[in-house]
All heavy atoms as an XYZ file, in Angstrom:
759
protein
N      11.566     -7.776    -14.558
C      10.374     -7.927    -13.758
C       9.954     -6.565    -13.206
O      10.793     -5.779    -12.776
C      10.636     -8.905    -12.604
C       9.449     -9.088    -11.693
S       9.719    -10.307    -10.398
C       9.410    -11.779    -11.324
N       8.674     -6.314    -13.213
C       8.153     -5.057    -12.673
C       7.843     -5.224    -11.195
O       7.494     -6.306    -10.734
C       6.884     -4.655    -13.419
C       7.131     -4.340    -14.866
C       5.849     -4.020    -15.571
C       6.121     -3.812    -17.045
N       4.902     -3.649    -17.806
N       7.973     -4.142    -10.487
C       7.667     -4.119     -9.053
C       6.678     -2.999     -8.788
O       6.595     -2.033     -9.545
C       8.942     -3.924     -8.238
C       9.832     -5.131     -8.309
C      10.749     -5.268     -9.327
C       9.723     -6.148     -7.373
C      11.546     -6.393     -9.412
C      10.510     -7.275     -7.451
C      11.419     -7.390     -8.468
O      12.194     -8.514     -8.550
N       5.949     -3.151     -7.711
C       4.929     -2.183     -7.351
C       5.098     -1.759     -5.902
O       5.470     -2.560     -5.047
C       3.526     -2.791     -7.526
C       3.266     -3.215     -8.945
C       3.630     -4.480     -9.387
C       2.693     -2.337     -9.853
C       3.411     -4.872    -10.697
C       2.467     -2.718    -11.164
C       2.833     -3.985    -11.585
O       2.623     -4.355    -12.883
N       4.813     -0.506     -5.665
C       4.748      0.028     -4.307
C       3.279      0.322     -4.071
O       2.598      0.834     -4.966
C       5.596      1.307     -4.173
C       5.542      1.853     -2.760
C       7.040      1.029     -4.598
N       2.780     -0.033     -2.887
C       1.351      0.116     -2.648
C       1.070      0.627     -1.244
O       1.898      0.507     -0.344
C       0.628     -1.211     -2.876
C       1.068     -2.328     -1.957
C       0.427     -2.564     -0.742
C       2.129     -3.155     -2.303
C       0.832     -3.585      0.105
C       2.542     -4.181     -1.470
C       1.895     -4.387     -0.269
O       2.298     -5.402      0.562
N      -0.111      1.211     -1.115
C      -0.605      1.647      0.194
C      -1.964      0.999      0.389
O      -2.846      1.117     -0.465
C      -0.737      3.182      0.282
C       0.615      3.850      0.040
C      -1.307      3.585      1.657
C       0.552      5.374     -0.034
N      -2.090      0.298      1.510
C      -3.356     -0.312      1.897
C      -3.981      0.517      3.006
O      -3.267      1.218      3.732
C      -3.143     -1.739      2.416
C      -2.440     -2.731      1.512
C      -2.325     -4.088      2.210
C      -3.158     -2.875      0.186
N      -5.288      0.411      3.147
C      -5.992      1.109      4.218
C      -6.940      0.135      4.913
O      -7.638     -0.645      4.266
C      -6.794      2.287      3.671
C      -7.584      2.993      4.738
C      -6.940      3.819      5.654
C      -8.950      2.809      4.857
C      -7.663      4.448      6.660
C      -9.675      3.432      5.851
C      -9.014      4.252      6.751
O      -9.724      4.870      7.754
N      -6.956      0.207      6.241
C      -7.881     -0.579      7.053
C      -8.853      0.365      7.734
O      -8.440      1.194      8.557
C      -7.121     -1.373      8.112
O      -8.019     -1.882      9.076
N     -10.128      0.250      7.399
C     -11.151      1.045      8.063
C     -11.264      0.626      9.531
O     -11.440      1.457     10.414
C     -12.499      0.868      7.352
C     -13.663      1.685      7.890
C     -13.369      3.183      7.778
C     -14.939      1.354      7.128
N     -11.118     -0.649      9.782
C     -11.213     -1.188     11.143
C     -10.192     -0.528     12.075
O     -10.518     -0.159     13.198
C     -10.978     -2.701     11.104
C     -11.043     -3.385     12.443
C     -10.836     -4.883     12.262
C     -10.832     -5.613     13.577
N     -10.596     -7.053     13.365
N      -8.951     -0.368     11.603
C      -7.893      0.255     12.410
C      -7.729      1.741     12.114
O      -7.007      2.422     12.830
C      -6.553     -0.434     12.159
C      -6.434     -1.902     12.516
C      -5.048     -2.422     12.136
C      -6.710     -2.122     13.993
N      -8.364      2.205     11.031
C      -8.145      3.553     10.520
C      -6.646      3.783     10.363
O      -6.073      4.722     10.897
C      -8.764      4.618     11.441
C      -8.753      6.000     10.815
O      -8.720      6.093      9.570
O      -8.750      6.985     11.581
N      -6.012      2.850      9.622
C      -4.555      2.870      9.486
C      -4.145      2.509      8.068
O      -4.872      1.832      7.340
C      -3.944      1.877     10.463
N      -2.938      2.967      7.718
C      -2.346      2.663      6.422
C      -1.241      1.631      6.601
O      -0.600      1.565      7.645
C      -1.727      3.919      5.801
C      -2.735      4.957      5.420
C      -2.934      6.067      6.217
C      -3.482      4.830      4.260
C      -3.855      7.034      5.884
C      -4.411      5.797      3.908
C      -4.595      6.900      4.718
N      -1.016      0.851      5.546
C       0.116     -0.064      5.484
C       0.775      0.158      4.135
O       0.098      0.234      3.103
C      -0.338     -1.527      5.604
C       0.815     -2.481      5.441
C       1.641     -2.786      6.513
C       1.095     -3.055      4.201
C       2.717     -3.643      6.359
C       2.169     -3.914      4.044
C       2.966     -4.200      5.124
O       4.047     -5.036      4.966
N       2.102      0.263      4.116
C       2.841      0.506      2.877
C       3.780     -0.654      2.617
O       4.430     -1.156      3.531
C       3.632      1.798      2.983
C       2.747      3.016      3.204
C       3.257      3.823      4.354
C       2.324      4.983      4.643
N       2.758      5.740      5.778
N       3.836     -1.082      1.363
C       4.700     -2.196      1.012
C       5.095     -2.179     -0.450
O       4.702     -1.298     -1.205
N       5.893     -3.170     -0.838
C       6.287     -3.333     -2.236
C       6.207     -4.811     -2.577
O       6.336     -5.674     -1.717
C       7.682     -2.765     -2.501
C       8.809     -3.353     -1.697
C       9.310     -4.680     -2.224
O       9.254     -4.959     -3.413
N       9.799     -5.502     -1.326
N       5.956     -5.088     -3.861
C       5.730     -6.457     -4.306
C       5.864     -6.541     -5.814
O       5.928     -5.515     -6.488
C       4.306     -6.922     -3.900
O       4.127     -8.282     -4.243
C       3.240     -6.082     -4.564
N       5.843     -7.746     -6.347
C       5.764     -7.886     -7.803
C       4.344     -8.264     -8.235
O       4.081     -8.430     -9.414
C       6.795     -8.891     -8.337
C       6.616    -10.271     -7.769
O       5.689    -10.521     -7.000
N       7.508    -11.162     -8.136
N       3.416     -8.387     -7.258
C       2.012     -8.686     -7.561
C       1.118     -8.042     -6.490
O       0.910     -8.616     -5.422
C       1.797    -10.199     -7.602
C       0.404    -10.589     -8.084
O      -0.550     -9.783     -7.929
O       0.260    -11.707     -8.599
N       0.615     -6.873     -6.783
C      -0.174     -6.090     -5.817
C      -1.401     -6.845     -5.333
O      -1.669     -6.908     -4.127
C      -0.619     -4.741     -6.431
C      -1.511     -3.976     -5.469
C       0.575     -3.905     -6.816
N      -2.125     -7.437     -6.242
C      -3.387     -8.061     -5.847
C      -3.164     -9.367     -5.094
O      -3.943     -9.714     -4.210
C      -4.301     -8.195     -7.063
C      -4.648     -6.839     -7.606
C      -3.998     -6.334     -8.723
C      -5.581     -6.035     -6.967
C      -4.287     -5.051     -9.193
C      -5.878     -4.763     -7.430
C      -5.224     -4.273     -8.541
N      -2.094    -10.072     -5.386
C      -1.742    -11.256     -4.607
C      -1.339    -10.840     -3.189
O      -1.723    -11.490     -2.203
C      -0.599    -12.026     -5.285
C      -0.164    -13.250     -4.547
C      -1.244    -14.312     -4.566
C      -0.729    -15.594     -3.949
N      -1.773    -16.586     -3.787
N      -0.605     -9.741     -3.061
C      -0.224     -9.237     -1.736
C      -1.457     -8.862     -0.930
O      -1.538     -9.155      0.266
C       0.711     -8.035     -1.855
O       1.960     -8.446     -2.343
N      -2.426     -8.236     -1.576
C      -3.673     -7.884     -0.897
C      -4.372     -9.148     -0.386
O      -4.842     -9.174      0.753
C      -4.596     -7.093     -1.822
C      -5.955     -6.710     -1.231
C      -5.785     -5.767     -0.041
C      -6.836     -6.084     -2.299
N      -4.414    -10.179     -1.213
C      -5.025    -11.449     -0.791
C      -4.317    -12.009      0.444
O      -4.970    -12.497      1.363
C      -4.953    -12.480     -1.922
C      -5.910    -12.237     -3.053
C      -5.759    -13.277     -4.159
O      -5.232    -14.376     -3.903
O      -6.154    -12.974     -5.294
N      -3.001    -11.955      0.449
C      -2.219    -12.476      1.581
C      -2.517    -11.690      2.847
O      -2.734    -12.268      3.915
C      -0.715    -12.460      1.236
C      -0.419    -13.532      0.177
C       0.141    -12.661      2.487
C       0.962    -13.433     -0.438
N      -2.546    -10.364      2.731
C      -2.860     -9.526      3.903
C      -4.266     -9.825      4.414
O      -4.489     -9.935      5.621
C      -2.722     -8.045      3.574
C      -1.299     -7.602      3.395
N      -0.380     -7.598      4.411
C      -0.640     -7.136      2.305
C       0.785     -7.156      3.966
N       0.649     -6.873      2.683
N      -5.213     -9.961      3.511
C      -6.602    -10.185      3.916
C      -6.886    -11.622      4.357
O      -7.920    -11.883      4.966
C      -7.566     -9.747      2.814
C      -7.767     -8.249      2.825
O      -7.686     -7.608      3.870
N      -8.022     -7.687      1.660
N      -5.958    -12.515      4.088
C      -6.106    -13.901      4.554
C      -5.523    -14.068      5.958
O      -5.589    -15.151      6.527
C      -5.420    -14.856      3.585
N      -4.953    -12.989      6.497
C      -4.382    -13.051      7.837
C      -3.034    -13.746      7.886
O      -2.576    -14.153      8.953
N      -2.370    -13.852      6.736
C      -1.096    -14.556      6.661
C       0.095    -13.700      7.085
O       1.205    -14.203      7.185
C      -0.893    -15.110      5.252
C      -1.962    -16.129      4.876
S      -1.949    -16.592      3.138
C      -0.479    -17.594      3.087
N      -0.132    -12.432      7.308
C       0.911    -11.522      7.776
C       0.528    -11.045      9.170
O      -0.512    -10.424      9.355
C       1.042    -10.316      6.835
C       1.482    -10.658      5.429
C       2.945    -11.064      5.352
O       3.734    -10.670      6.245
O       3.292    -11.784      4.404
N       1.358    -11.355     10.155
C       1.043    -10.992     11.539
C       0.775     -9.497     11.706
O      -0.165     -9.099     12.381
C       2.177    -11.406     12.487
C       2.246    -12.905     12.682
O       1.239    -13.593     12.420
O       3.312    -13.384     13.085
N       1.598     -8.668     11.076
C       1.506     -7.221     11.275
C       0.164     -6.657     10.816
O      -0.358     -5.724     11.413
C       2.656     -6.511     10.551
C       2.754     -5.051     10.862
C       3.337     -4.619     12.038
C       2.243     -4.104      9.997
C       3.421     -3.273     12.346
C       2.312     -2.748     10.290
C       2.912     -2.336     11.472
N      -0.402     -7.223      9.757
C      -1.645     -6.670      9.202
C      -2.882     -7.493      9.537
O      -3.996     -7.100      9.183
C      -1.543     -6.527      7.669
O      -1.218     -7.800      7.104
C      -0.500     -5.495      7.275
N      -2.724     -8.589     10.225
C      -3.861     -9.490     10.460
C      -4.985     -8.856     11.280
O      -6.148     -9.192     11.090
C      -3.393    -10.786     11.124
O      -2.843    -10.531     12.394
N      -4.673     -7.916     12.155
C      -5.716     -7.291     12.972
C      -6.521     -6.241     12.213
O      -7.567     -5.811     12.686
C      -5.122     -6.634     14.233
O      -4.169     -5.654     13.825
C      -4.473     -7.658     15.134
N      -6.065     -5.842     11.031
C      -6.747     -4.788     10.281
C      -7.645     -5.270      9.164
O      -8.184     -4.470      8.400
N      -7.833     -6.562      9.043
C      -8.640     -7.126      7.956
C     -10.066     -6.586      8.026
O     -10.635     -6.536      9.109
C      -8.643     -8.677      8.052
C      -7.222     -9.211      7.858
C      -9.606     -9.290      7.059
C      -7.068    -10.678      8.193
N     -10.651     -6.135      6.945
C     -10.161     -6.199      5.574
C      -9.351     -4.957      5.198
O      -9.650     -3.844      5.625
C     -11.444     -6.254      4.749
C     -12.417     -5.424      5.537
C     -12.062     -5.689      6.991
N      -8.328     -5.176      4.400
C      -7.516     -4.094      3.849
C      -7.990     -3.807      2.438
O      -8.456     -4.702      1.736
C      -6.046     -4.503      3.824
C      -5.464     -4.615      5.180
C      -5.443     -5.736      5.963
C      -4.848     -3.582      5.943
N      -4.842     -5.454      7.163
C      -4.461     -4.141      7.185
C      -4.573     -2.241      5.712
C      -3.814     -3.403      8.168
C      -3.928     -1.508      6.689
C      -3.564     -2.078      7.900
N      -7.858     -2.545      2.022
C      -8.188     -2.142      0.655
C      -6.978     -1.436      0.064
O      -6.290     -0.689      0.763
C      -9.371     -1.170      0.634
C     -10.668     -1.800      1.062
C     -11.797     -0.805      0.933
C     -13.109     -1.473      1.324
N     -14.237     -0.581      1.106
N      -6.739     -1.657     -1.208
C      -5.675     -0.916     -1.904
C      -6.212      0.479     -2.172
O      -7.275      0.633     -2.775
C      -5.299     -1.583     -3.232
C      -4.737     -2.979     -2.997
C      -4.290     -0.722     -3.992
C      -4.508     -3.771     -4.263
N      -5.497      1.497     -1.716
C      -5.919      2.874     -1.985
C      -4.977      3.579     -2.952
O      -5.337      4.599     -3.528
C      -6.065      3.694     -0.681
C      -7.227      3.169      0.157
C      -4.789      3.724      0.132
N      -3.761      3.024     -3.134
C      -2.794      3.659     -4.031
C      -1.732      2.641     -4.395
O      -1.333      1.834     -3.555
C      -2.146      4.854     -3.328
C      -1.204      5.636     -4.182
C      -1.512      6.724     -4.948
C       0.195      5.400     -4.375
N      -0.378      7.166     -5.612
C       0.675      6.359     -5.261
C       1.080      4.450     -3.885
C       2.003      6.418     -5.673
C       2.406      4.495     -4.291
C       2.856      5.480     -5.170
N      -1.286      2.659     -5.646
C      -0.106      1.886     -6.023
C       0.512      2.451     -7.287
O      -0.128      3.174     -8.040
C      -0.417      0.392     -6.173
C      -1.181     -0.025     -7.397
C      -0.517     -0.537     -8.508
C      -2.560      0.049     -7.444
C      -1.217     -0.962     -9.626
C      -3.265     -0.378     -8.545
C      -2.588     -0.878     -9.640
O      -3.279     -1.287    -10.742
N       1.787      2.150     -7.489
C       2.478      2.561     -8.706
C       3.504      1.503     -9.079
O       3.968      0.733     -8.248
C       3.123      3.927     -8.557
S       4.622      3.937     -7.569
N       3.824      1.487    -10.348
C       4.785      0.534    -10.893
C       6.176      1.146    -10.902
O       6.341      2.331    -11.205
C       4.364      0.193    -12.324
C       5.228     -0.830    -12.990
C       4.753     -1.110    -14.404
O       3.552     -1.398    -14.584
O       5.595     -1.030    -15.325
N       7.171      0.336    -10.577
C       8.571      0.742    -10.649
C       9.315     -0.262    -11.523
O       8.974     -1.447    -11.542
C       9.205      0.793     -9.248
C       8.656      1.925     -8.400
C       9.028      3.244     -9.005
C       8.496      4.421     -8.238
N       8.821      5.683     -8.874
N      10.337      0.174    -12.246
C      11.007     -0.723    -13.194
C      11.915     -1.779    -12.553
O      12.256     -2.761    -13.197
C      11.826      0.231    -14.064
C      12.057      1.416    -13.200
C      10.837      1.539    -12.324
N      12.290     -1.584    -11.299
C      13.171     -2.558    -10.646
C      12.968     -2.522     -9.136
O      12.349     -1.607     -8.595
C      14.640     -2.309    -11.021
C      15.081     -0.905    -10.661
O      15.030     -0.500     -9.504
N      15.502     -0.137    -11.664
N      13.500     -3.517     -8.470
C      13.279     -3.649     -7.029
C      13.952     -2.528     -6.241
O      13.441     -2.100     -5.207
C      13.703     -5.035     -6.509
C      13.181     -5.198     -5.089
C      15.201     -5.227     -6.597
C      12.904     -6.587     -4.659
N      15.086     -2.038     -6.719
C      15.772     -0.962     -5.992
C      14.888      0.276     -5.899
O      14.735      0.858     -4.824
C      17.103     -0.610     -6.651
C      17.846      0.476     -5.877
C      19.058      0.971     -6.603
C      19.801      2.054     -5.878
N      19.032      3.064     -5.193
N      14.287      0.667     -7.012
C      13.413      1.846     -6.997
C      12.171      1.597     -6.139
O      11.711      2.500     -5.436
C      13.021      2.247     -8.408
C      14.171      2.878     -9.175
C      13.738      3.426    -10.525
O      12.604      3.937    -10.617
O      14.540      3.342    -11.464
N      11.650      0.390     -6.181
C      10.482      0.064     -5.358
C      10.834      0.132     -3.868
O      10.082      0.703     -3.073
C       9.951     -1.319     -5.716
N      11.966     -0.432     -3.500
C      12.385     -0.397     -2.091
C      12.669      1.023     -1.625
O      12.344      1.383     -0.484
C      13.619     -1.280     -1.887
C      13.364     -2.778     -1.966
C      14.687     -3.536     -2.022
C      12.520     -3.244     -0.798
N      13.268      1.833     -2.492
C      13.543      3.231     -2.135
C      12.250      3.993     -1.859
O      12.136      4.708     -0.866
C      14.330      3.944     -3.239
C      15.778      3.505     -3.332
O      16.275      2.839     -2.393
O      16.424      3.823     -4.358
N      11.257      3.834     -2.738
C       9.983      4.530     -2.536
C       9.256      3.974     -1.315
O       8.700      4.741     -0.524
C       9.101      4.433     -3.780
C       7.731      5.105     -3.659
C       7.857      6.575     -3.260
C       6.954      4.959     -4.965
N       9.271      2.668     -1.128
C       8.625      2.077      0.038
C       9.211      2.659      1.326
O       8.471      3.031      2.247
C       8.798      0.561      0.043
C       8.211     -0.095      1.281
C       8.619     -1.542      1.450
O       9.673     -1.951      0.921
O       7.882     -2.262      2.129
N      10.524      2.758      1.396
C      11.182      3.313      2.586
C      10.738      4.753      2.826
O      10.432      5.145      3.952
C      12.697      3.223      2.450
C      13.440      3.652      3.704
C      14.955      3.497      3.604
N      15.517      4.275      2.511
C      15.975      3.775      1.366
N      15.931      2.495      1.138
N      16.476      4.558      0.439
N      10.671      5.543      1.767
C      10.231      6.938      1.909
C       8.788      7.005      2.397
O       8.461      7.811      3.270
C      10.385      7.682      0.577
C      11.819      7.933      0.210
C      11.934      8.570     -1.157
C      13.397      8.695     -1.568
N      13.558      9.223     -2.921
N       7.927      6.173      1.828
C       6.521      6.183      2.239
C       6.362      5.756      3.694
O       5.545      6.317      4.424
C       5.693      5.266      1.342
C       5.477      5.728     -0.092
C       4.721      4.669     -0.880
C       4.745      7.056     -0.138
N       7.131      4.768      4.121
C       7.020      4.288      5.500
C       7.455      5.344      6.511
O       7.066      5.284      7.669
C       7.815      2.998      5.679
C       7.112      1.820      5.045
C       7.766      0.507      5.361
C       6.892     -0.611      4.796
N       7.207     -1.906      5.344
N       8.233      6.317      6.063
C       8.669      7.395      6.951
C       7.692      8.566      7.006
O       7.893      9.504      7.767
C      10.055      7.900      6.548
C      11.142      6.922      6.932
O      11.105      6.338      8.012
N      12.101      6.724      6.044
N       6.625      8.510      6.203
C       5.634      9.589      6.213
C       4.687      9.436      7.401
O       4.292      8.336      7.762
C       4.786      9.559      4.932
C       5.473      9.861      3.615
C       4.462      9.758      2.479
C       6.139     11.222      3.625
N       4.309     10.574      7.957
C       3.277     10.569      8.997
C       1.935     10.235      8.350
O       1.789     10.218      7.124
C       3.191     11.949      9.657
O       2.699     12.896      8.710
N       0.958     10.011      9.178
C      -0.399      9.730      8.695
C      -0.914     10.882      7.826
O      -1.459     10.667      6.738
C      -1.292      9.519      9.918
C      -2.715      9.325      9.619
C      -3.500      9.166     10.930
N      -4.849      8.908     10.647
C      -5.321      7.758     10.194
N      -4.520      6.753     10.002
N      -6.585      7.607      9.929
N      -0.725     12.102      8.309
C      -1.169     13.287      7.564
C      -0.451     13.379      6.216
O      -1.079     13.624      5.185
C      -0.908     14.544      8.392
C      -1.304     15.821      7.694
C      -0.987     17.034      8.523
C      -1.328     18.287      7.737
N      -0.850     19.495      8.377
N       0.859     13.163      6.223
C       1.628     13.249      4.983
C       1.259     12.110      4.020
O       1.285     12.296      2.807
C       3.131     13.222      5.281
C       3.657     14.420      6.067
C       3.697     15.697      5.264
N       4.384     15.559      4.021
C       5.605     16.003      3.753
N       6.297     16.637      4.664
N       6.139     15.821      2.574
N       0.909     10.956      4.569
C       0.468      9.843      3.717
C      -0.810     10.225      2.987
O      -0.934     10.010      1.775
C       0.246      8.566      4.555
O       1.495      8.171      5.139
C      -0.293      7.431      3.697
N      -1.764     10.816      3.700
C      -3.007     11.257      3.056
C      -2.718     12.303      1.986
O      -3.289     12.260      0.895
C      -3.966     11.830      4.095
C      -4.573     10.792      4.996
C      -5.500     11.444      6.010
C      -6.140     10.449      6.934
N      -7.021     11.093      7.914
N      -1.835     13.240      2.288
C      -1.466     14.269      1.313
C      -0.803     13.645      0.089
O      -1.062     14.053     -1.046
C      -0.530     15.296      1.956
C      -1.213     16.164      2.995
C      -0.245     17.008      3.814
O       0.997     16.837      3.678
O      -0.727     17.837      4.607
N       0.052     12.666      0.305
C       0.721     11.974     -0.795
C      -0.297     11.299     -1.711
O      -0.230     11.424     -2.929
C       1.699     10.932     -0.231
C       2.387     10.119     -1.285
C       3.563     10.563     -1.865
C       1.848      8.919     -1.711
C       4.192      9.815     -2.846
C       2.472      8.161     -2.696
C       3.646      8.617     -3.264
N      -1.256     10.594     -1.127
C      -2.278      9.904     -1.915
C      -3.077     10.906     -2.742
O      -3.355     10.670     -3.922
C      -3.202      9.072     -1.002
C      -2.422      7.909     -0.384
C      -4.424      8.560     -1.771
C      -3.139      7.209      0.766
N      -3.417     12.031     -2.155
C      -4.166     13.061     -2.888
C      -3.311     13.705     -3.979
O      -3.794     13.968     -5.081
C      -4.696     14.118     -1.931
C      -5.807     13.651     -1.002
C      -6.134     14.744      0.016
C      -7.050     13.249     -1.784
N      -2.046     13.953     -3.680
C      -1.154     14.597     -4.651
C      -0.925     13.714     -5.870
O      -0.901     14.193     -6.997
C       0.189     14.933     -3.996
C       1.146     15.619     -4.929
C       2.423     16.023     -4.220
C       3.372     16.727     -5.161
N       4.601     17.130     -4.499
N      -0.764     12.428     -5.645
C      -0.504     11.496     -6.739
C      -1.758     10.680     -7.045
O      -1.727      9.461     -7.152
C       0.698     10.605     -6.403
C       1.949     11.422     -6.263
C       2.420     11.789     -5.004
C       2.625     11.874     -7.383
C       3.547     12.577     -4.870
C       3.760     12.666     -7.263
C       4.214     13.008     -6.005
O       5.328     13.795     -5.876
N      -2.848     11.407     -7.214
C      -4.160     10.782     -7.376
C      -4.282      9.947     -8.644
O      -5.162      9.104     -8.736
C      -5.262     11.824     -7.298
C      -5.183     12.897     -8.340
C      -6.241     13.944     -8.118
C      -5.944     15.135     -9.005
N      -6.300     16.373     -8.407
N      -3.396     10.137     -9.626
C      -3.471      9.312    -10.830
C      -3.199      7.842    -10.510
O      -3.560      6.962    -11.275
C      -2.509      9.813    -11.917
C      -1.032      9.608    -11.602
C      -0.399     10.719    -10.768
O      -1.113     11.635    -10.321
O       0.818     10.667    -10.545
N      -2.612      7.576     -9.361
C      -2.324      6.199     -8.950
C      -3.286      5.703     -7.864
O      -3.100      4.623     -7.344
C      -0.896      6.078     -8.439
C       0.128      6.316     -9.537
O      -0.199      6.828    -10.588
N       1.343      5.952     -9.302
N      -4.284      6.524     -7.537
C      -5.260      6.102     -6.528
C      -6.142      5.009     -7.079
O      -6.383      4.919     -8.279
C      -6.133      7.301     -6.113
C      -5.440      8.174     -5.112
C      -6.213      9.353     -4.650
N      -7.646      9.240     -4.605
C      -8.453     10.273     -4.594
N      -7.987     11.497     -4.630
N      -9.741     10.110     -4.533
N      -6.655      4.222     -6.194
C      -7.560      3.137     -6.580
C      -8.931      3.470     -6.021
O      -9.088      3.733     -4.838
C      -7.067      1.793     -5.994
C      -8.046      0.683     -6.335
C      -5.670      1.475     -6.503
N      -9.925      3.481     -6.904
C     -11.297      3.727     -6.456
C     -11.860      2.422     -5.951
O     -12.113      1.493     -6.718
C     -12.134      4.264     -7.616
C     -13.566      4.565     -7.185
O     -13.880      4.473     -5.998
O     -14.352      4.919     -8.082
N     -12.037      2.342     -4.640
C     -12.516      1.101     -4.043
C     -14.040      1.057     -3.968
O     -14.604      0.098     -3.471
C     -11.953      0.934     -2.614
O     -12.371      2.047     -1.818
C     -10.442      0.832     -2.655
N     -14.693      2.104     -4.415
C     -16.150      2.126     -4.412
C     -16.758      2.423     -3.076
O     -17.945      2.270     -2.861
N     -15.946      2.841     -2.116
C     -16.499      3.176     -0.807
C     -15.924      4.470     -0.294
O     -15.055      5.027     -0.843
C     -16.231      2.074      0.196
O     -14.857      1.806      0.299
């Protein structure tokens, strides 16, 4: 099974959320449906970056590293690994 690490952005909160899943777009739906307490105040969320990992261990390792990045470093990371950026049209 493939796993994904993703970064969401909320314009409303001007904040990032980082997570891992086996279905990025289903996770986005869950966050935007208000089903997660932590992200419910930031609706709507947009996917700004994601990448595929071959197993859950690698996905969890990258997620942990991303969650430890400051806001500035998160922006730098997204720009550095732009091949995985998502053009949200805005």
